[in-house]
C-alpha positions, 0 to 999 in steps of 0.5 A: 140649512133650514128645513120645511119641518123646522120650528119657527116663531111667527110673531107671537105664534110658535109653530112646530113646523113651517107647513100651514093649512090654508083657509078652506071654505067648506060650508058646513056651519048651518046658521053660521055656527060651527059644529062638532064635525068642525071640531074633528076636522080641525083636530085631525089636521093639528100637526100643521105648524099653523091652521088657518080657519076657513073664512069667518064673517066678522058681521052679518053684513060680511056674510057671502055664502050659505053655511059659513061660520061667523064671529059676531054671535055668542053661540058662534064664539062658544062653538069655535071655542070647542074647535080651538080646544080640540086643536090645542089638545092635539098641540096645534096652533090655530088662527081665524081668518077675518072675512068681509066678502063685500060685493061677493054675496047675494041679497038672500044672505044679507040682513033684511035682504039688502044689497051687498056692500062694496067700495063702488056699485059695480057688480062682480061677474062671479057666483056665490053659494046659497041654499034652496030652503025647500030642499036644503041643497046648496047651489051657485048663483050670480052675486047680487049688484052691490051698493057703494059704502058711504064714507061714514060707514067705513069706521064701522067696518074697521070696528067690526074687524077689531071687535071680531079679532078681540072676541076670536082670541079672548072668547073663542080661544084662537091663537091669532087672526088673519085678515082676508085682504085677498081673492076679490073680497071687501078689503081687496075690492078697496085696494084694486082699481077694477072694483074701486072707483071712489072719488073720496079719501078711499079711492083714486090714489094707491094711498087712498085705496090702501087706506081701509086695509091699513086702518083695519090692520092697525085696529086689529093689531091695537086690539090683540097685538101685532104679533098675533096678526097675519094678513092674506094678499093676492096681488094678481089673482082674477078670483071674483072678477078682481083686477088692478091697473098697477099691482106691483106698485100697489102691493109694494106700497102696502107691504111697506106700510105694514112693515112697522106693525110687527105682524106675525106673517104676510100670506101671499097667494102667488098667481091665480088662486087655485089656478096657475102660478104664472099669469102672462097677462098679469106679471108680478115680481114676488121677490121684489114684494118680499124685498120691499117688506124687509127693506121697510123693516118688516120682520113677520114670517113670509108665507107663500101659497098656491100650487106648492108641492113637496119639492117646491115647498122644500126648495122655497124654505131651504133657499130662504125665499119663504119662511112658511108654505101654505097648502090648500086642497092637499089638506082637504084629503090628507089630514096627516099632510105633514107626515106624508110630506116628511116621509115623501108618501103618496097623497090621497086624492080629494073628492071635489064633489064634497068640497062644499056643503054636506056632512062627514063624507069628504070632510072627516073620513079621509084615511091617514097613512 
């Protein structure tokens, strides 16, 4: 019987166990440049089969929160190289999450204080994290009203994903990348009817709304090889004020199109991100989603996420439903999570007041077992 602690090959990524650290925004990269604290943070957690970095902006326009890292400047890439070197020195594997936030941003975070961009000029009922430049303290504010992207701007978005992926692997030393197409950010905004009301080739039908995601994934796969590429999806999460009229049909179509690309993995958030796994008002059949991917020839590892504890994770892998299980907040306070899960040890409680921003406290000071 396959165990949560057995190795697996996810595309070109050889993982020493089936436990992944989910992407976790921590707002500790001033000026969008990773720091030495981040080297320690990721290296502490390198026993995970796969580390997925916090969301990392593919361009200045892609930024949506204060003090989150980027991949579009040489100083950023060289700083990330120190992080990946630290992880590799511990025998770990790490991919970076390629992020464009779309409308989940604020004018103060955008080049020239311009409005954020989106598929349609529809403001999200959501908040983002900005700094008070007088005090240096972070706080949450409502997102700004976006402008709709022109169709002739979309090839530039695709190109930014491709370039960021190539630089992430060739310069920054990542083992691969994950495209963030979840949680109400730009790619998810194009997918879902609640944010996409376009009348051109990127709006309306499922095929049109999936077009930008598929173009971006194909460009990234062409750039670094599909076996080093994952994608994160959240079919029914309400995060960042996102909704779709028919998510089952949409996401089954999407994974069938992803199947031939030879991706390393499909990363699925089940239910509401960071919330309940079951949403009575938004039913979804995740088994059918996986079946659609496999039936279309998809061979990438199936990664599941959201609310998994030790028992549920072990059952998911042993039953064959999941190949890899991603853990989020548990990894904030338990750098040795693999050891604790393996030996069924109690977990440290996390300090939620130190999730976003700050320094070492609540970041690299959690004890190991």
